[in-house]
N, C-alpha and C positions, 0 to 999 in steps of 0.2 A: 504493499500499499505504501501509496505518495505520500512526502509529509505535507501536511496542512497548515498553511499561510492565514494568519488573522490581522485581518485590515480594519480598526475600528473607524469609525466615520464619526471623525469632529463633529458634526452637524448637532449631534449630541450632546457633545462636551458643554459642560457648566462654566460659563463666560465670565458665572463671579469668582472662581476658583482654578482657571490658566491654568498657574504653576504650579500648584499640589497636583490637579489630574494629567498634567503635561511628566511629573515629575514620576509617578505612579505608572502612565503609559512608558516611558523608557525603560523602568524597571520589570515591566513584565514581559512577557512572552511574544508581543505582539511584534511582527516584520516589518507591516504596510500603515501607512496612515492616508485616511482614504477622504476626500475632498469632495464632498457634492456641492458640486457648481450650478446655480440655476440661473436663466436670465429673466423670467417673468412671463414669460411669453410659450417656450418651447414644454414648459410645466408651470403651473402659476405660485410658483413659489420663487422669492429674491435670497439670495446667499451671497457666497464668496467671493470676491475678487484675486487679482494676484499678489496685491501685496500681502494679505493673510498667508500664500502659500510660501513667498518669501521669507516673514517672517516665522512660521512652523520650520521651515527647511533650516533655519540657523539653532532652534532647541533640539532638535533628532537629528542621527543619523537613519530613521527610519527609509524607508520604500517611500516616495510620495507618489500614490496611487489616487489623478485625479480624473474624475466623471465628469462632464459637461452634457449637462442637460439642456440646451443651448440650441439655438436655430439654428445659428451659423456656426459651425463647427470647424470649417476650415480656418477661421478669421481667429474663433479663440481657442482653436490648439496651440499656435503658434505664442499667442499672448501667455498661455499658461505654460508651454514649454518653456520659453524665453524666463518667467521665473522659477524654474525650477522641477520640473514634473519629470518625475522617474516615466510613468507608467501614465498614459492620456488615453482615454478611454471616452466617444463619442457614441452618439444612438446611431445607429442605421436610418431610423424613420426621418430624420433633419435631414439627409442625404436624397436627391434627386433619383440617383442611380447607382447602380453596383461600380460604375467606373469611380463616379465620384468617391464611392468608399474606398478603395483601391488607392486612389490619387492623395487622401487623407493620410491612410495607413502609411506611405510611400514618405510623404512629406514628414508623418513623426520618426521614421527610421533613421530621415538624411537628420535630425536631432541629437543620434544617439539614444532613443529613447523607445519603449515597446509602447508600441500600438494596441488599444483594445477597444472592440465593438460591442455595445449594447443592446439588446432587444426589450420592449416593451412586455408585458405578461398576454398582450394580445395580438402579437405580431410572429410569425410561425418563425421559427429557428433555424429552419431547413434555407433560409436565404441568405445564409452566411457560408452555406457548404461552398459553395464554390471561391469564396474568399479567406480562406484558411490558409492558403499559401502566406495571407500577408499580415494575419491577425497571431497576436502574441497572446491576449487576454480576450474572450470570452464573457460577457457581464451577461448574466441569465436576470434579470428584476425579478422578484418573488411577492413583491407590491407594485401598486399601481406608484411612479418616480413623482416625486413630488415634494413628501413629505415625510418626517421620521415617524416612529412608533406605530404602524402599520400592523395586520395581521399576516403571517405567513400564509402564501397561497401552493399550498401541498402539490396541485398541479402542472406547477411547474418543473418540476423533479422529472417530471417527463422530457421537458425539453435536453435537462442537462444528460440523462441516459443516453437523449437520440445525439446530441452534438460528441458527445465522449465516443460514442459509436464513429461519427464519424473521422473523427480526430487519430483516433487508433486505425482506421483503414486507410486514410489518407497519410499517415507516419509521419505526424504533427507533434510539435511540443507546446501546442498551445494549451493555456492554462485556464480553467474554470473557474468566474468567480459566480458569488452569488450574493445578492443584496440585497434586502427585506425580511423583516421579523426573523430576524437571525437570534436562534441563544439554545441551551445547551438542548434541549430536545431535539430543533429543528435540524442544531448544528449534525445532530446524528446520522438524521434522512437524508441532509445534503452530500455527505460525507459517505455514505453509502451508496448513494448514486451516481457517485464518482467529483464532486464539487474538491477543488482543491483550495480556494481562495471565499474564505467566509467575512462578508462584510456584515460587522453588526456595532450600529450606535447605541440606543436605548438601554441595551443588556450589558452595554461594559460601563458605560458613564453614569447608571445609575445602580449598580450596585460596587462592591470593593473591584475597582480595574483587574489588580492581579490575578484573583483568584476568575473575575468571570472569565476573561481569555485564556487562563489553563483549562477550565469546563469545557474550553469549544475546541481545543487541541485533539 
């Protein structure tokens, strides 16, 4: 079984207690820090800009895993890559066609970063089959993107199993990431289905951070 990576989502960070929570996060077994960037258009919420990413990059050596939920991924991918993203994930649904998805992935690679592509719950995962040669991370949303604290959609695990099979058949090293409603129980289901990377927000930051991260591994 492959090693599980935990990527706490700072969308759920207690911003009145940043120093202490960041200290606990750095002492935990979490390897990635997940940034949910929302533009208020592609999804209804509005969150972080690139300066926050620059600031957090100075405070940790975790991998900066940036998920942009925006209408113009070509523009914003460069903005966040310049700010220090190690992994830049954008939405398939924000692109006009396969060619644009491929172009953005190649642009991310030109920055020596990893390219991720995400799909919303209503999008068939099979749309990514012909693109796995340029995708480093497939991010499956197990809630509707936009807000933290939603319940896990268990039927999304079928997407995990499907894309895992495609990755194996195509002999790719693509990682599967899942985001939404992850806790100790849903993490077990996700890992059993083939997930490599678990994004967890509320569950990590509303509990003892180190203990919560450990319970996901």
